[in-house]
N, C-alpha and C positions, 0 to 999 in steps of 0.2 A: 694321472699316469705320466703326463708330461713333466710335472714338477719332480716326481719320483725319479724319472730317468735323468733329467738335467742335473739333479743334485746327488746322484749316486754313481752314474756311469755304468750302471748295470745293463746287460742285454735284456731285451723285452721278454725273452723266454724265462729269465730269472725274476724279473719284476712281477710277472703274472703269478708267480708262486708266493708272493708276499702275503702274509696273513696279518690280520688286525692286531693280534696280541704283540707280536714282535715289533710291528710298525709303531704302535702306541708307546712301547717301551723304548723306542728309538734305535733299534738294531735290526738290520737285515742279516739273517744268519741262515746259510744253506750251502749246498754244493752247486757250483755253477753247472748248468746243464751241458754246455758245450765242452768244458774242460774237465768236469767232474772234480775240480779242486774245491776244497772247503774255503768259504769266504765269509768274512764278517765285516759289515759296514755300519759304522755309527752314523745315524741320520742327524742332520743339523736341526737346531731348535725350531727354525721357521717351518721346515718341512713337517716336523712332528706336530706343530700347531695346526697346520693345514690338514694333516691326516686326522687329528682329533675332531676337527670341525666336520670333516667328511664322514667320519664314522658315526658321529652323533646325528648328523642330518639324515643318514641312511639307516640308522638304527641297527648297525652291524654288531655282531657278537664277536667275542675274542677268537673263536675258532673259524670265523668266516675268512674267505679270501678278501683282500682289499679291493681287487678289481674282479668282482663276481659276475657270473652270467645271470642274465635276467630269468633264464629258465630254471636255474638251480643255484642258490646262493652258496652252496657248498662246493661249487666248481668255479674256476677262474674263467674269464672270457678267453676266447681263442686268440692266437697270434694274428689271424686274419682280421678279427674284429678290432684288435688293438691297432693294427695298421690302418684300418678304416678311420678310427677315431682320430689318430694322429694326423693322417692326411687331411681329414675334414677340418681339424683345427688350423692346419697350415693354410688351407683354402680360405678360411675365414679372415686371415690376416694377410693374404696375398703372397704367401711363400710356399715353396715345396718342402714338405716335411715328411720324414719317415722315422720309424722307431730307431733305426740305426743312426740317422743323422743327429738324433738327440744325444746318443752316446758319444758320438764324435764331438759334438758341441761342448759337452761336459769337459772333455779332454782339452779342447782348444781354449776354452775359457779359463780352465784351471792353469794351463800353461802360461797364458797371457797375464794371469794374476800372480805369477811367480812360483807356482808349484814346480818342484824339481822334476826334471824329465825322468829320472830313475824311479821316482815314486809313481808317476803316471804309468811307466812301463810295468811296474808291479801291479798296479790297480787293474790294468788291462790284460795282464798275463801275457805280455808280448815277449818275444825272444830277444829283442834288442831295442836300443833307444832309436835306432834308425827306423825300425818298423813303427814305433810309436810316433815319431815325427811325421812320417808319411801318412799314418792313420789319421792324425789330427789336422793334416793339411799344411804343415809348416814346410815351406819350400826353400830352396837355396836363395831365391830372389828375396824372400822375406828376411832370411838371415843376413844377406848382404846389406839390406836397408838398415839393419841395426848397426853393423860394424862401420858402414860408410857414413853414418850420421854421428858417430862418437868421436869426440876429440878430448881425451882425458890427459890433462897435463901438458897440452901443446896449444 
């Protein structure tokens, strides 16, 4: 679940609806629960391999949810359970984690790796680039560090 979130930027409510078939084929395709906008996300090759190993180890069928409930494999885990899992993973490594922080981390890391801000705005369905910058935690101080450290042609 953590890898899925960190590599797609999806909200936890959307990740929990991921099924085995689409995930193995490398595409998350659905309507976002919050915005009701259709979204299609191509999964990266490493995530697809991780999913395949997980599916094989858990003997999941194509119509199963990827993150299934122990009570019923035909139902996803609850958001509360997902938050518990993520928080526990954070505790294990000594950091505070939430499902939402994973989504923000996706954006922050993508931005720092050179992904265009307008593309992140589109991925997150934000109304402006300013909202996206605030969302991923880019502050004016960080922007000032970039410009104050540059000396191009002088």
